[in-house]
C-alpha positions in Angstrom: -0.1 0.0 0.0 1.4 3.4 -0.9 -0.4 6.0 1.0 0.3 9.5 2.7 -1.6 10.4 5.9 -3.9 13.3 5.1 -5.4 13.7 8.6 -3.2 13.2 11.6 -4.6 10.5 13.8 -1.9 10.2 16.1 -2.0 8.0 19.1 -3.9 5.0 20.5 -4.4 2.7 23.5 -3.9 1.9 26.2 -4.7 -1.9 25.9 -5.7 -3.7 29.1 -2.1 -3.9 30.3 -1.3 -0.4 29.5 0.6 -0.3 26.3 0.0 2.8 24.0 1.0 3.7 20.5 2.1 6.8 18.8 3.3 7.5 15.3 5.0 10.3 13.5 2.0 11.3 11.5 0.9 13.4 14.6 1.9 16.6 16.2 1.1 15.4 19.7 4.0 15.3 22.2 6.3 12.3 22.1 6.1 11.9 18.3 8.8 9.4 17.3 11.5 10.2 14.8 11.8 7.9 11.7 15.4 6.5 11.7 15.6 3.6 9.5 18.4 1.1 10.6 20.1 -0.4 7.9 21.3 -3.9 8.9 21.7 -5.4 5.4 25.6 -5.4 5.7 26.0 -6.1 9.5 22.9 -8.4 10.2 22.4 -12.2 9.7 20.4 -13.2 6.7 17.2 -15.0 7.7 17.1 -18.1 5.4 14.3 -20.6 4.7 11.3 -18.1 4.5 8.9 -19.1 1.8 5.1 -19.2 1.5 3.2 -19.0 4.8 5.9 -20.4 6.9 7.9 -19.5 10.0 11.5 -20.0 10.8 13.7 -19.8 14.0 14.1 -19.6 16.8 16.8 -16.8 16.9 18.3 -15.2 19.9 17.2 -11.7 21.0 20.6 -11.4 22.6 19.1 -10.2 25.9 16.1 -10.5 28.0 13.4 -8.1 26.7 10.3 -7.3 28.7 7.0 -7.9 26.9 3.8 -7.6 28.8 4.4 -9.1 32.2 7.1 -11.6 31.1 10.5 -11.6 29.5 11.4 -12.9 26.0 14.9 -14.0 24.8 14.1 -15.7 21.5 12.0 -15.0 18.5 10.7 -16.8 15.3 10.2 -14.9 11.9 7.0 -15.4 9.8 7.2 -14.9 6.2 3.9 -13.0 6.4 5.4 -10.2 8.1 5.5 -10.9 11.8 7.6 -12.0 14.8 6.6 -14.6 17.4 8.2 -15.2 20.8 6.8 -18.6 21.1 6.1 -21.2 18.5 2.9 -23.4 18.0 2.8 -24.2 14.4 2.7 -22.6 10.9 0.1 -19.9 10.3 -1.2 -18.6 7.0 -3.6 -15.7 6.2 -6.1 -14.7 7.4 -4.9 -13.8 11.0 -7.5 -13.1 13.6 -7.7 -9.5 14.9 -5.9 -8.2 17.9 -6.5 -9.3 20.6 -7.8 -12.7 20.0 -7.1 -16.0 21.8 -7.1 -17.9 18.4 -3.6 -18.6 17.4 -1.2 -17.1 16.4 -0.5 -15.3 19.7 2.6 -13.9 21.4 3.0 -11.9 18.2 4.6 -8.6 16.9 2.5 -8.0 13.7 4.8 -5.7 12.0 2.9 -5.8 8.6 1.1 -9.0 8.4 -0.2 -9.7 4.9 -0.1 -12.5 2.3 3.5 -11.9 1.5 6.0 -14.2 -0.5 9.6 -15.2 -0.1 11.5 -17.8 -2.1 11.5 -18.7 -5.7 11.5 -15.6 -7.9 10.7 -13.4 -4.9 12.7 -10.4 -4.3 12.1 -10.4 -0.6 14.9 -10.7 2.0 15.1 -10.6 5.6 17.8 -9.9 8.3 18.3 -9.5 12.0 20.8 -8.0 14.1 21.4 -7.9 17.9 24.0 -5.9 19.8 23.7 -8.5 22.4 22.9 -5.8 25.0 19.9 -3.7 24.5 18.9 -3.6 20.8 17.4 -5.9 18.2 16.4 -5.1 14.7 14.6 -7.3 12.3 14.2 -6.1 8.7 12.0 -7.4 5.8 13.3 -5.9 2.6 11.3 -5.6 -0.7 8.9 -8.4 -0.1 6.2 -8.7 -2.6 2.6 -9.7 -2.1 1.9 -13.4 -2.8 -0.5 -12.7 -5.7 -0.2 -9.0 -6.1 3.4 -8.3 -6.6 4.8 -5.0 -5.5 7.4 -4.4 -2.9 7.1 -3.7 0.9 9.9 -2.9 3.1 9.5 -2.6 7.0 11.4 -3.4 10.3 11.0 -3.8 14.1 13.3 -2.5 16.7 13.3 -3.7 20.2 15.0 -1.2 22.7 15.8 -2.8 26.0 16.7 0.7 27.5 13.1 1.9 27.5 11.2 -1.3 26.7 9.7 0.2 23.5 8.8 -1.6 20.4 9.3 0.4 17.2 7.9 -0.4 13.7 9.4 1.4 10.7 8.1 1.4 7.2 10.3 2.0 4.0 8.8 2.2 0.5 5.5 0.5 0.0 4.4 -0.5 -3.5 1.3 -2.5 -4.6 -1.6 -3.8 -2.7 -2.5 -6.8 -0.7 -4.6 -10.0 -1.4 -8.3 -9.3 -0.3 -6.9 -6.2 1.7 -5.9 -8.6 4.5 -3.5 -6.7 6.7 -2.7 -6.5 10.5 -0.4 -4.3 12.6 -0.1 -4.5 16.3 1.1 -6.4 19.3 -0.4 -9.3 21.3 0.4 -11.1 24.5 1.1 -15.0 24.8 -2.5 -15.8 25.4 -4.0 -13.5 22.9 -6.2 -12.0 25.6 -4.4 -8.7 25.6 -3.2 -6.5 22.6 -3.2 -3.3 20.8 -4.2 -3.0 17.1 -3.0 -0.2 14.8 -4.4 -1.5 11.5 -6.7 -4.4 10.3 -7.8 -5.1 6.8 -6.4 -1.6 5.7 -8.6 0.2 8.3 -8.4 2.8 9.6 -7.3 4.3 6.3 -5.3 7.1 8.1 -3.2 4.2 9.6 -1.9 2.7 6.3 1.7 2.0 6.2 3.8 4.5 4.1 7.3 5.4 3.4 9.0 7.0 6.5 6.3 6.0 8.9 7.5 5.3 12.4 5.2 3.7 15.0 6.2 3.2 18.7 4.6 0.9 21.3 5.3 1.9 24.8 4.5 -0.1 28.0 3.3 1.6 31.1 5.6 2.6 34.0 3.3 0.6 36.2 0.1 -1.5 35.6 -3.0 -2.7 37.7 -3.4 -5.6 35.3 -3.3 -9.1 37.1 -2.1 -11.9 35.0 -3.0 -15.6 35.8 -0.5 -17.6 33.9 
């Protein structure tokens, strides 16, 4: 999807735990700065991605706080997502966020029917500094039946526990408009949705979009694991 935000929408949340989001298409305080991190020359290439599959696990490189627990490994899904736990391969369509239906424990960076392998130009990389920063990038990934090219990444920052999604050039459409952007906990009972099925239209991913999910300083949420 190639789109420019016409009307600032800005920020959203909190979810039941307390996560909020803000993007750089708003003038509200705390607007993030788009700062694409190029890891194509320093990161590890993620091999084995194809059609509707998931590979891993890979090491985060440190313990990262996510909801009320810590994560230190991740899996990469070819349809534009990361998972911190594995329970099988998942294809489109994804349920909305939050939803107890699998997949859960997910970072939906740009979930769509995407294609790796074969004649696909899509590539994926990850890089951890082993201390407080992890970057996973999806580069020039086409839609499964629609072609085009979609570039995006996620950055985990241990210093402030933020999760940042960044979007490079977006060309082309998605099969049946099926898209999902957001975060969701391990049980699928708590999550924060930014975009689903290309709605709301003001949240369409576009070049130079930065979107940050920030956890609360404290929470009254009680988890019963």
